[in-house]
N, C-alpha and C positions, 0 to 999 in steps of 0.2 A: 504493500500500500504506500501511497505517496503522502505528502504533507499538505495541509490546507494553509492558505495565507490569510491571516486575520488583519484587521485594522490595527493601527498602533495602539498599544496599551501596556499596562504594567504586568509583565510576566517574568520578572526577575525574582525567582524564588529558589530556595527558602531564604527567609530573613529572620534576624533576631526579633523575638517578641519581648519588648522591654516595658517596664512601668516607669514613667517619668514623673517625678514629684516636683512641685513648685509651690510657692507661697508668697502672697502679698503681705507686707508688714501689718501686723495687728489682726490678720484674718487666719482662718484655719488652712492648713496645708491641703493641697489637692493632688490627685494622681490621675494621669492620663496614660492609656496604653498606646504605644507607638510601634509600628513595624517599619515605617519609612525612616530608617536610621542607619548610620554606618560610620566607618572610619574615614577621615579626610586626610590626615597627615600624622606622621610619626614624631617629627621634630620641627616645630613644637607639636605636642600632642593635641590633636583636634578631632572632633566628631561633629555630626550634624543630626538634627531631628527635623522632620517636615510635618507641619500641623496645619489643618484647615483653619482659616480665620474665624469661622463661626463656632469653633469649639470653645467651651467654657475656659479652658486653660490658656487659650491664645493670648488674651489681654494680660494675664498674669505673667506669662513668659515675656511678652513685649515690654511690659512696664518694669519688671524687676531685672530682666536681662540675665537670669540665672535659673538653673535647674539641676536635678540629679537624675542620672540614668541608672535605673536599678535592674540588674539582670534577673531574669525569671527562670523558674524551674518547673519540672513536671508537677511537683507537689503544689505549685502555685498557679496551675493552669486555670482553675475556675476564677480565682481572684484576678488574674491577668485579663481574662475575658470580660469580667464584670466592670473593671475599670475602663474598658473600652466602649461598653454599650450603655453604661449609666453615667449621668452627668453630675459633676460636683455641685451644680445648682440645686440638686435634689437630695444629696446625701453627703455626709461626712465619711469619705471612703476609708480614712485611717481608722476611725471608730467602728464603722460597719464591718470592716474586714479584720478587725482586731490586729492591725499592724502597729508596730512600735516605731516611733519617730527616732531616726538615727541622726544625732547632731552632726552637722557638717563642720568642717574646719575653716573653710574660706568663704562660705556663703550662708545666707540665712535659711534657704530652703533645706528641709531635712531629707535624709534618705530613708529607705525602708529596711529596718534591721533584719527582717526575715529573709531578705534577698542575699545571695552569696557575695555580690559585688555591688558597690554604690560608687558612681562616678560623678564627682562634683564638676559642674561646668559653668562657664561664664560666656555669655553670647558676645561674639565679636562682630557679627554682621547678620542681617536678615535679608534674604533674597525673596522678593515677592514674585513667585514664578507662575502662578495661575491658581489652580484649585488648592494648592498647598504653598505655604511659605516656609522656606528653609532657614533654620536657625543654625548658623555656623558658630561653633563654640570651642573655646580653649578648655582643655581638661586641667583642672587645678589640683585635684587629689583623687586617689582611688582607695576605697575601704574594702578589705577582703576578709571573709569569714575565716577565723583561725582554725576551724575544724577541718578545713581542706588543706592545711599545711602539714607536711610530714616532719619527721624529726630533724631533717636537714634544712627546713625552711622553704622547701619547694612547694609551690602552690599548684594543687591538682584541680584546676577549675572544671575540667571535663567530668569530674566525679560528682559534680553538683546536680546532674540530671537536667542540663540546660534545655530550655524550651525554644522552639523555632516556629515561625508562621509560614505556611505555604499554601497559596491559592485558596484562602478561606478556612484553612484547617491548622490546628496546633499539632505539632509533632515533637517527640522526644529525639534528642540526638542519638544516632544509632551506633553501629559497630566502629571500632577503630580500624581503619584500613591502612594507615601508614603515618609517618611523621614527616615534617618538612625536610626535603632533601633526600627522601628515601629512594627516589628514582635514579639518583646518581651515586648512591652509597654502595660500594663494592660488595660489602658483606651482607647486604639486605637480602632476606629470604623471600623469594618471589611468591606472591600469593598469600603471604602470612597474614592472618587476621586474628585479632584478639578482641573479645568483648570487653567493653569498659566495665570495670568493677569499682565499687565505691571504696576509696581509701580513707582512712581516718588517721589523725595524728597519733603520735606515740602515746601509749597508755590507754587507748580506747580499742578494745578488742571487738567491738560490735561491728558487724558487716551487713550489707544489704543494699537494696536499691530504693531510691525515693519512690513513694507511691504517687498516684495521681489524684 
């Protein structure tokens, strides 16, 4: 069979499903789920999120110029979806979802303690592109959950059960197929695959996989 040609559209998947927290001074913090997000630059460290102007969080982001990107997991799939379909106009998402505010180091907006990684960001530029406006931001600090650190201080992020978004669906990250540079590494075993197992820091013998 051949391939159909469709009109131009967003078909770049999968994407990280993240919860972005933001806050106006003197008001409750809010959370918006974003999949239009990604890395922009390594040095200086920069990322972006794209948000529709009609979203409740948009004026908060525009006014404060700061936000926290919180990586999500299989265990947080329901909460991630709810933060995308319910508006902060109608509910206090931190309270409703029993999330804990993680104090940021450089900005006022809090992170979500229950997420394995919180990335503090300050907006450098807003690009008004069309249906979405892109917030280009500098990364100011990264908070990581110590339970994914081993005894040598290595961070095993992929053991957190990360969540991705693909064509209207949430998926867990699957099997480990290789590591960066494996295609040119002489001693790499061809076709070797290893399922990701949860690691815990020294002193914790408990093992298993995050639930959904």
